[in-house]
mmCIF file of the N, C-alpha and C atoms, coordinates in Angstrom:
data_MODEL
# 
_entry.id   MODEL 
# 
loop_
_atom_site.group_PDB 
_atom_site.id 
_atom_site.type_symbol 
_atom_site.label_atom_id 
_atom_site.label_alt_id 
_atom_site.label_comp_id 
_atom_site.label_asym_id 
_atom_site.label_entity_id 
_atom_site.label_seq_id 
_atom_site.pdbx_PDB_ins_code 
_atom_site.Cartn_x 
_atom_site.Cartn_y 
_atom_site.Cartn_z 
_atom_site.occupancy 
_atom_site.B_iso_or_equiv 
_atom_site.pdbx_formal_charge 
_atom_site.auth_seq_id 
_atom_site.auth_comp_id 
_atom_site.auth_asym_id 
_atom_site.auth_atom_id 
_atom_site.pdbx_PDB_model_num 
ATOM 1   N N  . UNK A 1 1  ? 171.709 77.125 74.072  1.00 0.00 ? 1  UNK A N  1 
ATOM 2   C CA . UNK A 1 1  ? 172.271 78.434 73.694  1.00 0.00 ? 1  UNK A CA 1 
ATOM 3   C C  . UNK A 1 1  ? 172.122 78.783 72.090  1.00 0.00 ? 1  UNK A C  1 
ATOM 4   N N  . UNK A 1 2  ? 172.197 79.850 71.908  1.00 0.00 ? 2  UNK A N  1 
ATOM 5   C CA . UNK A 1 2  ? 171.946 80.260 70.494  1.00 0.00 ? 2  UNK A CA 1 
ATOM 6   C C  . UNK A 1 2  ? 173.137 80.213 69.587  1.00 0.00 ? 2  UNK A C  1 
ATOM 7   N N  . UNK A 1 3  ? 172.930 80.631 68.433  1.00 0.00 ? 3  UNK A N  1 
ATOM 8   C CA . UNK A 1 3  ? 174.115 80.734 67.499  1.00 0.00 ? 3  UNK A CA 1 
ATOM 9   C C  . UNK A 1 3  ? 175.091 81.579 67.944  1.00 0.00 ? 3  UNK A C  1 
ATOM 10  N N  . UNK A 1 4  ? 176.334 81.209 67.863  1.00 0.00 ? 4  UNK A N  1 
ATOM 11  C CA . UNK A 1 4  ? 177.433 82.226 68.113  1.00 0.00 ? 4  UNK A CA 1 
ATOM 12  C C  . UNK A 1 4  ? 178.122 82.581 66.833  1.00 0.00 ? 4  UNK A C  1 
ATOM 13  N N  . UNK A 1 5  ? 177.750 83.925 66.394  1.00 0.00 ? 5  UNK A N  1 
ATOM 14  C CA . UNK A 1 5  ? 178.340 84.314 65.204  1.00 0.00 ? 5  UNK A CA 1 
ATOM 15  C C  . UNK A 1 5  ? 180.011 84.597 65.149  1.00 0.00 ? 5  UNK A C  1 
ATOM 16  N N  . UNK A 1 6  ? 180.403 84.858 66.372  1.00 0.00 ? 6  UNK A N  1 
ATOM 17  C CA . UNK A 1 6  ? 181.866 84.941 66.550  1.00 0.00 ? 6  UNK A CA 1 
ATOM 18  C C  . UNK A 1 6  ? 182.567 83.533 66.654  1.00 0.00 ? 6  UNK A C  1 
ATOM 19  N N  . UNK A 1 7  ? 181.873 82.458 66.700  1.00 0.00 ? 7  UNK A N  1 
ATOM 20  C CA . UNK A 1 7  ? 182.475 81.069 67.039  1.00 0.00 ? 7  UNK A CA 1 
ATOM 21  C C  . UNK A 1 7  ? 182.852 80.424 65.806  1.00 0.00 ? 7  UNK A C  1 
ATOM 22  N N  . UNK A 1 8  ? 182.576 80.780 64.684  1.00 0.00 ? 8  UNK A N  1 
ATOM 23  C CA . UNK A 1 8  ? 182.765 80.158 63.399  1.00 0.00 ? 8  UNK A CA 1 
ATOM 24  C C  . UNK A 1 8  ? 183.004 81.128 62.212  1.00 0.00 ? 8  UNK A C  1 
ATOM 25  N N  . UNK A 1 9  ? 183.710 80.718 61.148  1.00 0.00 ? 9  UNK A N  1 
ATOM 26  C CA . UNK A 1 9  ? 183.813 81.404 60.028  1.00 0.00 ? 9  UNK A CA 1 
ATOM 27  C C  . UNK A 1 9  ? 185.205 81.489 59.374  1.00 0.00 ? 9  UNK A C  1 
ATOM 28  N N  . UNK A 1 10 ? 185.383 82.278 58.289  1.00 0.00 ? 10 UNK A N  1 
ATOM 29  C CA . UNK A 1 10 ? 186.728 82.299 57.634  1.00 0.00 ? 10 UNK A CA 1 
ATOM 30  C C  . UNK A 1 10 ? 187.729 82.748 58.673  1.00 0.00 ? 10 UNK A C  1 
ATOM 31  N N  . UNK A 1 11 ? 188.891 82.133 58.378  1.00 0.00 ? 11 UNK A N  1 
ATOM 32  C CA . UNK A 1 11 ? 190.116 82.553 59.327  1.00 0.00 ? 11 UNK A CA 1 
ATOM 33  C C  . UNK A 1 11 ? 190.461 83.994 58.855  1.00 0.00 ? 11 UNK A C  1 
ATOM 34  N N  . UNK A 1 12 ? 191.431 84.585 59.733  1.00 0.00 ? 12 UNK A N  1 
ATOM 35  C CA . UNK A 1 12 ? 191.673 85.908 59.517  1.00 0.00 ? 12 UNK A CA 1 
ATOM 36  C C  . UNK A 1 12 ? 192.671 85.848 58.163  1.00 0.00 ? 12 UNK A C  1 
ATOM 37  N N  . UNK A 1 13 ? 193.505 84.931 57.895  1.00 0.00 ? 13 UNK A N  1 
ATOM 38  C CA . UNK A 1 13 ? 194.388 84.995 56.766  1.00 0.00 ? 13 UNK A CA 1 
ATOM 39  C C  . UNK A 1 13 ? 193.612 84.344 55.426  1.00 0.00 ? 13 UNK A C  1 
ATOM 40  N N  . UNK A 1 14 ? 192.345 84.059 55.532  1.00 0.00 ? 14 UNK A N  1 
ATOM 41  C CA . UNK A 1 14 ? 191.549 83.729 54.435  1.00 0.00 ? 14 UNK A CA 1 
ATOM 42  C C  . UNK A 1 14 ? 191.861 82.294 54.029  1.00 0.00 ? 14 UNK A C  1 
ATOM 43  N N  . UNK A 1 15 ? 192.810 81.392 54.655  1.00 0.00 ? 15 UNK A N  1 
ATOM 44  C CA . UNK A 1 15 ? 193.278 80.314 54.105  1.00 0.00 ? 15 UNK A CA 1 
ATOM 45  C C  . UNK A 1 15 ? 192.501 78.976 54.834  1.00 0.00 ? 15 UNK A C  1 
ATOM 46  N N  . UNK A 1 16 ? 191.415 79.195 55.566  1.00 0.00 ? 16 UNK A N  1 
ATOM 47  C CA . UNK A 1 16 ? 190.851 78.210 56.173  1.00 0.00 ? 16 UNK A CA 1 
ATOM 48  C C  . UNK A 1 16 ? 189.468 78.721 56.970  1.00 0.00 ? 16 UNK A C  1 
ATOM 49  N N  . UNK A 1 17 ? 189.028 77.702 57.850  1.00 0.00 ? 17 UNK A N  1 
ATOM 50  C CA . UNK A 1 17 ? 187.866 78.136 58.674  1.00 0.00 ? 17 UNK A CA 1 
ATOM 51  C C  . UNK A 1 17 ? 188.082 77.798 60.144  1.00 0.00 ? 17 UNK A C  1 
ATOM 52  N N  . UNK A 1 18 ? 187.436 78.484 61.158  1.00 0.00 ? 18 UNK A N  1 
ATOM 53  C CA . UNK A 1 18 ? 187.559 78.088 62.509  1.00 0.00 ? 18 UNK A CA 1 
ATOM 54  C C  . UNK A 1 18 ? 186.142 77.932 62.805  1.00 0.00 ? 18 UNK A C  1 
ATOM 55  N N  . UNK A 1 19 ? 186.084 77.040 63.930  1.00 0.00 ? 19 UNK A N  1 
ATOM 56  C CA . UNK A 1 19 ? 184.746 76.869 64.564  1.00 0.00 ? 19 UNK A CA 1 
ATOM 57  C C  . UNK A 1 19 ? 184.761 76.482 66.053  1.00 0.00 ? 19 UNK A C  1 
ATOM 58  N N  . UNK A 1 20 ? 183.829 76.742 66.779  1.00 0.00 ? 20 UNK A N  1 
ATOM 59  C CA . UNK A 1 20 ? 183.757 76.659 68.259  1.00 0.00 ? 20 UNK A CA 1 
ATOM 60  C C  . UNK A 1 20 ? 183.160 75.211 68.635  1.00 0.00 ? 20 UNK A C  1 
ATOM 61  N N  . UNK A 1 21 ? 183.826 74.509 69.476  1.00 0.00 ? 21 UNK A N  1 
ATOM 62  C CA . UNK A 1 21 ? 183.428 73.143 69.897  1.00 0.00 ? 21 UNK A CA 1 
ATOM 63  C C  . UNK A 1 21 ? 183.059 73.239 71.358  1.00 0.00 ? 21 UNK A C  1 
ATOM 64  N N  . UNK A 1 22 ? 181.783 72.876 71.735  1.00 0.00 ? 22 UNK A N  1 
ATOM 65  C CA . UNK A 1 22 ? 181.625 72.960 73.134  1.00 0.00 ? 22 UNK A CA 1 
ATOM 66  C C  . UNK A 1 22 ? 181.819 71.527 73.801  1.00 0.00 ? 22 UNK A C  1 
ATOM 67  N N  . UNK A 1 23 ? 183.106 71.620 74.331  1.00 0.00 ? 23 UNK A N  1 
ATOM 68  C CA . UNK A 1 23 ? 183.615 70.386 75.083  1.00 0.00 ? 23 UNK A CA 1 
ATOM 69  C C  . UNK A 1 23 ? 184.625 69.808 74.133  1.00 0.00 ? 23 UNK A C  1 
ATOM 70  N N  . UNK A 1 24 ? 185.323 68.661 74.709  1.00 0.00 ? 24 UNK A N  1 
ATOM 71  C CA . UNK A 1 24 ? 186.401 67.943 74.004  1.00 0.00 ? 24 UNK A CA 1 
ATOM 72  C C  . UNK A 1 24 ? 185.938 67.311 72.769  1.00 0.00 ? 24 UNK A C  1 
ATOM 73  N N  . UNK A 1 25 ? 186.910 67.486 71.777  1.00 0.00 ? 25 UNK A N  1 
ATOM 74  C CA . UNK A 1 25 ? 186.555 66.898 70.420  1.00 0.00 ? 25 UNK A CA 1 
ATOM 75  C C  . UNK A 1 25 ? 187.296 65.451 70.163  1.00 0.00 ? 25 UNK A C  1 
ATOM 76  N N  . UNK A 1 26 ? 187.959 65.007 71.234  1.00 0.00 ? 26 UNK A N  1 
ATOM 77  C CA . UNK A 1 26 ? 188.446 63.682 71.183  1.00 0.00 ? 26 UNK A CA 1 
ATOM 78  C C  . UNK A 1 26 ? 188.394 62.848 72.390  1.00 0.00 ? 26 UNK A C  1 
ATOM 79  N N  . UNK A 1 27 ? 188.664 61.591 72.365  1.00 0.00 ? 27 UNK A N  1 
ATOM 80  C CA . UNK A 1 27 ? 188.672 60.940 73.519  1.00 0.00 ? 27 UNK A CA 1 
ATOM 81  C C  . UNK A 1 27 ? 189.911 60.569 74.165  1.00 0.00 ? 27 UNK A C  1 
ATOM 82  N N  . UNK A 1 28 ? 191.029 61.447 73.730  1.00 0.00 ? 28 UNK A N  1 
ATOM 83  C CA . UNK A 1 28 ? 192.346 61.156 74.280  1.00 0.00 ? 28 UNK A CA 1 
ATOM 84  C C  . UNK A 1 28 ? 192.372 61.656 75.711  1.00 0.00 ? 28 UNK A C  1 
ATOM 85  N N  . UNK A 1 29 ? 192.922 60.979 76.646  1.00 0.00 ? 29 UNK A N  1 
ATOM 86  C CA . UNK A 1 29 ? 192.790 61.406 78.078  1.00 0.00 ? 29 UNK A CA 1 
ATOM 87  C C  . UNK A 1 29 ? 193.763 62.515 78.266  1.00 0.00 ? 29 UNK A C  1 
ATOM 88  N N  . UNK A 1 30 ? 193.575 63.299 79.254  1.00 0.00 ? 30 UNK A N  1 
ATOM 89  C CA . UNK A 1 30 ? 194.318 64.647 79.718  1.00 0.00 ? 30 UNK A CA 1 
ATOM 90  C C  . UNK A 1 30 ? 195.742 64.131 80.123  1.00 0.00 ? 30 UNK A C  1 
ATOM 91  N N  . UNK A 1 31 ? 196.785 64.766 79.822  1.00 0.00 ? 31 UNK A N  1 
ATOM 92  C CA . UNK A 1 31 ? 197.966 64.589 80.455  1.00 0.00 ? 31 UNK A CA 1 
ATOM 93  C C  . UNK A 1 31 ? 198.047 64.884 81.826  1.00 0.00 ? 31 UNK A C  1 
ATOM 94  N N  . UNK A 1 32 ? 198.917 64.220 82.763  1.00 0.00 ? 32 UNK A N  1 
ATOM 95  C CA . UNK A 1 32 ? 199.019 64.670 84.171  1.00 0.00 ? 32 UNK A CA 1 
ATOM 96  C C  . UNK A 1 32 ? 199.564 66.176 84.235  1.00 0.00 ? 32 UNK A C  1 
ATOM 97  N N  . UNK A 1 33 ? 199.307 66.789 85.174  1.00 0.00 ? 33 UNK A N  1 
ATOM 98  C CA . UNK A 1 33 ? 199.833 68.101 85.339  1.00 0.00 ? 33 UNK A CA 1 
ATOM 99  C C  . UNK A 1 33 ? 201.384 68.062 85.477  1.00 0.00 ? 33 UNK A C  1 
ATOM 100 N N  . UNK A 1 34 ? 201.972 69.121 85.089  1.00 0.00 ? 34 UNK A N  1 
ATOM 101 C CA . UNK A 1 34 ? 203.383 69.298 85.032  1.00 0.00 ? 34 UNK A CA 1 
ATOM 102 C C  . UNK A 1 34 ? 203.674 69.850 86.407  1.00 0.00 ? 34 UNK A C  1 
ATOM 103 N N  . UNK A 1 35 ? 205.078 69.576 86.792  1.00 0.00 ? 35 UNK A N  1 
ATOM 104 C CA . UNK A 1 35 ? 205.478 70.124 88.003  1.00 0.00 ? 35 UNK A CA 1 
ATOM 105 C C  . UNK A 1 35 ? 206.665 71.141 87.640  1.00 0.00 ? 35 UNK A C  1 
ATOM 106 N N  . UNK A 1 36 ? 206.544 72.243 87.985  1.00 0.00 ? 36 UNK A N  1 
ATOM 107 C CA . UNK A 1 36 ? 207.508 73.405 87.738  1.00 0.00 ? 36 UNK A CA 1 
ATOM 108 C C  . UNK A 1 36 ? 208.843 73.111 88.589  1.00 0.00 ? 36 UNK A C  1 
ATOM 109 N N  . UNK A 1 37 ? 209.891 73.405 87.865  1.00 0.00 ? 37 UNK A N  1 
ATOM 110 C CA . UNK A 1 37 ? 211.288 73.391 88.460  1.00 0.00 ? 37 UNK A CA 1 
ATOM 111 C C  . UNK A 1 37 ? 211.289 74.454 89.683  1.00 0.00 ? 37 UNK A C  1 
ATOM 112 N N  . UNK A 1 38 ? 211.606 73.793 90.790  1.00 0.00 ? 38 UNK A N  1 
ATOM 113 C CA . UNK A 1 38 ? 211.435 74.727 92.071  1.00 0.00 ? 38 UNK A CA 1 
ATOM 114 C C  . UNK A 1 38 ? 212.509 75.759 92.076  1.00 0.00 ? 38 UNK A C  1 
ATOM 115 N N  . UNK A 1 39 ? 213.611 75.507 91.124  1.00 0.00 ? 39 UNK A N  1 
ATOM 116 C CA . UNK A 1 39 ? 214.836 76.493 91.113  1.00 0.00 ? 39 UNK A CA 1 
ATOM 117 C C  . UNK A 1 39 ? 214.139 77.917 90.471  1.00 0.00 ? 39 UNK A C  1 
ATOM 118 N N  . UNK A 1 40 ? 213.222 77.822 89.591  1.00 0.00 ? 40 UNK A N  1 
ATOM 119 C CA . UNK A 1 40 ? 212.478 78.775 88.852  1.00 0.00 ? 40 UNK A CA 1 
ATOM 120 C C  . UNK A 1 40 ? 211.458 79.300 89.578  1.00 0.00 ? 40 UNK A C  1 
ATOM 121 N N  . UNK A 1 41 ? 210.486 78.630 90.072  1.00 0.00 ? 41 UNK A N  1 
ATOM 122 C CA . UNK A 1 41 ? 209.240 78.949 90.658  1.00 0.00 ? 41 UNK A CA 1 
ATOM 123 C C  . UNK A 1 41 ? 209.150 79.216 92.162  1.00 0.00 ? 41 UNK A C  1 
ATOM 124 N N  . UNK A 1 42 ? 210.025 78.796 92.817  1.00 0.00 ? 42 UNK A N  1 
ATOM 125 C CA . UNK A 1 42 ? 210.311 78.818 94.272  1.00 0.00 ? 42 UNK A CA 1 
ATOM 126 C C  . UNK A 1 42 ? 209.377 78.111 95.121  1.00 0.00 ? 42 UNK A C  1 
ATOM 127 N N  . UNK A 1 43 ? 208.564 77.107 94.502  1.00 0.00 ? 43 UNK A N  1 
ATOM 128 C CA . UNK A 1 43 ? 207.750 76.274 95.252  1.00 0.00 ? 43 UNK A CA 1 
ATOM 129 C C  . UNK A 1 43 ? 208.203 74.864 95.029  1.00 0.00 ? 43 UNK A C  1 
ATOM 130 N N  . UNK A 1 44 ? 207.930 74.063 96.072  1.00 0.00 ? 44 UNK A N  1 
ATOM 131 C CA . UNK A 1 44 ? 208.271 72.705 95.909  1.00 0.00 ? 44 UNK A CA 1 
ATOM 132 C C  . UNK A 1 44 ? 207.082 71.791 96.130  1.00 0.00 ? 44 UNK A C  1 
ATOM 133 N N  . UNK A 1 45 ? 207.083 70.428 96.033  1.00 0.00 ? 45 UNK A N  1 
ATOM 134 C CA . UNK A 1 45 ? 205.987 69.563 96.289  1.00 0.00 ? 45 UNK A CA 1 
ATOM 135 C C  . UNK A 1 45 ? 205.981 69.192 97.858  1.00 0.00 ? 45 UNK A C  1 
ATOM 136 N N  . UNK A 1 46 ? 206.902 69.756 98.648  1.00 0.00 ? 46 UNK A N  1 
ATOM 137 C CA . UNK A 1 46 ? 206.833 69.266 100.066 1.00 0.00 ? 46 UNK A CA 1 
ATOM 138 C C  . UNK A 1 46 ? 205.715 69.938 100.771 1.00 0.00 ? 46 UNK A C  1 
ATOM 139 N N  . UNK A 1 47 ? 205.251 69.217 101.759 1.00 0.00 ? 47 UNK A N  1 
ATOM 140 C CA . UNK A 1 47 ? 204.180 69.955 102.539 1.00 0.00 ? 47 UNK A CA 1 
ATOM 141 C C  . UNK A 1 47 ? 204.618 71.223 103.242 1.00 0.00 ? 47 UNK A C  1 
ATOM 142 N N  . UNK A 1 48 ? 203.717 72.114 103.513 1.00 0.00 ? 48 UNK A N  1 
ATOM 143 C CA . UNK A 1 48 ? 204.192 73.468 103.971 1.00 0.00 ? 48 UNK A CA 1 
ATOM 144 C C  . UNK A 1 48 ? 204.880 73.346 105.307 1.00 0.00 ? 48 UNK A C  1 
ATOM 145 N N  . UNK A 1 49 ? 204.479 72.446 106.158 1.00 0.00 ? 49 UNK A N  1 
ATOM 146 C CA . UNK A 1 49 ? 205.115 72.408 107.542 1.00 0.00 ? 49 UNK A CA 1 
ATOM 147 C C  . UNK A 1 49 ? 206.581 71.979 107.418 1.00 0.00 ? 49 UNK A C  1 
ATOM 148 N N  . UNK A 1 50 ? 206.842 71.100 106.373 1.00 0.00 ? 50 UNK A N  1 
ATOM 149 C CA . UNK A 1 50 ? 208.224 70.658 106.112 1.00 0.00 ? 50 UNK A CA 1 
ATOM 150 C C  . UNK A 1 50 ? 209.089 71.902 105.631 1.00 0.00 ? 50 UNK A C  1 
ATOM 151 N N  . UNK A 1 51 ? 208.316 72.747 104.742 1.00 0.00 ? 51 UNK A N  1 
ATOM 152 C CA . UNK A 1 51 ? 209.176 73.895 104.206 1.00 0.00 ? 51 UNK A CA 1 
ATOM 153 C C  . UNK A 1 51 ? 209.446 74.833 105.376 1.00 0.00 ? 51 UNK A C  1 
ATOM 154 N N  . UNK A 1 52 ? 208.504 75.050 106.246 1.00 0.00 ? 52 UNK A N  1 
ATOM 155 C CA . UNK A 1 52 ? 208.591 75.920 107.333 1.00 0.00 ? 52 UNK A CA 1 
ATOM 156 C C  . UNK A 1 52 ? 209.573 75.544 108.309 1.00 0.00 ? 52 UNK A C  1 
ATOM 157 N N  . UNK A 1 53 ? 209.743 74.318 108.640 1.00 0.00 ? 53 UNK A N  1 
ATOM 158 C CA . UNK A 1 53 ? 210.709 73.749 109.397 1.00 0.00 ? 53 UNK A CA 1 
ATOM 159 C C  . UNK A 1 53 ? 212.136 74.064 108.894 1.00 0.00 ? 53 UNK A C  1 
ATOM 160 N N  . UNK A 1 54 ? 212.170 73.416 107.539 1.00 0.00 ? 54 UNK A N  1 
ATOM 161 C CA . UNK A 1 54 ? 213.523 73.610 106.890 1.00 0.00 ? 54 UNK A CA 1 
ATOM 162 C C  . UNK A 1 54 ? 214.009 75.136 106.822 1.00 0.00 ? 54 UNK A C  1 
ATOM 163 N N  . UNK A 1 55 ? 213.064 76.213 106.765 1.00 0.00 ? 55 UNK A N  1 
ATOM 164 C CA . UNK A 1 55 ? 213.374 77.443 106.525 1.00 0.00 ? 55 UNK A CA 1 
ATOM 165 C C  . UNK A 1 55 ? 213.782 78.018 107.980 1.00 0.00 ? 55 UNK A C  1 
ATOM 166 N N  . UNK A 1 56 ? 213.252 77.514 108.866 1.00 0.00 ? 56 UNK A N  1 
ATOM 167 C CA . UNK A 1 56 ? 213.723 77.908 110.406 1.00 0.00 ? 56 UNK A CA 1 
ATOM 168 C C  . UNK A 1 56 ? 215.052 77.352 110.809 1.00 0.00 ? 56 UNK A C  1 
ATOM 169 N N  . UNK A 1 57 ? 215.226 76.044 110.273 1.00 0.00 ? 57 UNK A N  1 
ATOM 170 C CA . UNK A 1 57 ? 216.574 75.513 110.504 1.00 0.00 ? 57 UNK A CA 1 
ATOM 171 C C  . UNK A 1 57 ? 217.774 76.288 109.845 1.00 0.00 ? 57 UNK A C  1 
ATOM 172 N N  . UNK A 1 58 ? 217.428 76.642 108.594 1.00 0.00 ? 58 UNK A N  1 
ATOM 173 C CA . UNK A 1 58 ? 218.336 77.557 107.677 1.00 0.00 ? 58 UNK A CA 1 
ATOM 174 C C  . UNK A 1 58 ? 218.616 78.900 108.432 1.00 0.00 ? 58 UNK A C  1 
ATOM 175 N N  . UNK A 1 59 ? 217.526 79.474 108.789 1.00 0.00 ? 59 UNK A N  1 
ATOM 176 C CA . UNK A 1 59 ? 217.783 80.803 109.439 1.00 0.00 ? 59 UNK A CA 1 
ATOM 177 C C  . UNK A 1 59 ? 218.641 80.800 110.787 1.00 0.00 ? 59 UNK A C  1 
ATOM 178 N N  . UNK A 1 60 ? 218.342 79.608 111.591 1.00 0.00 ? 60 UNK A N  1 
ATOM 179 C CA . UNK A 1 60 ? 219.173 79.428 112.707 1.00 0.00 ? 60 UNK A CA 1 
ATOM 180 C C  . UNK A 1 60 ? 220.675 79.299 112.281 1.00 0.00 ? 60 UNK A C  1 
ATOM 181 N N  . UNK A 1 61 ? 220.853 78.438 111.215 1.00 0.00 ? 61 UNK A N  1 
ATOM 182 C CA . UNK A 1 61 ? 222.331 78.140 110.847 1.00 0.00 ? 61 UNK A CA 1 
ATOM 183 C C  . UNK A 1 61 ? 223.070 79.395 110.286 1.00 0.00 ? 61 UNK A C  1 
ATOM 184 N N  . UNK A 1 62 ? 222.199 80.210 109.551 1.00 0.00 ? 62 UNK A N  1 
ATOM 185 C CA . UNK A 1 62 ? 222.904 81.373 108.990 1.00 0.00 ? 62 UNK A CA 1 
ATOM 186 C C  . UNK A 1 62 ? 222.672 82.664 109.785 1.00 0.00 ? 62 UNK A C  1 
ATOM 187 N N  . UNK A 1 63 ? 222.379 82.446 111.056 1.00 0.00 ? 63 UNK A N  1 
ATOM 188 C CA . UNK A 1 63 ? 222.231 83.677 111.952 1.00 0.00 ? 63 UNK A CA 1 
ATOM 189 C C  . UNK A 1 63 ? 223.681 84.132 112.499 1.00 0.00 ? 63 UNK A C  1 
ATOM 190 N N  . UNK A 1 64 ? 223.802 85.476 112.408 1.00 0.00 ? 64 UNK A N  1 
ATOM 191 C CA . UNK A 1 64 ? 225.129 85.971 112.745 1.00 0.00 ? 64 UNK A CA 1 
ATOM 192 C C  . UNK A 1 64 ? 225.178 86.301 114.192 1.00 0.00 ? 64 UNK A C  1 
# 
């Protein structure tokens, strides 16, 4: 790959420099993925078949 003129230079505020690094710059391991709160995202970690069964049971119980 060639030189990337957009990948380094003075910062926009003029107080420093920025540069592009191709790949990780440290050997620190990545953190595990986070699990969103199901009250906000509407998804859970349960398998889809369990969710479908639970939804069907709730529909039967709330049927008028």
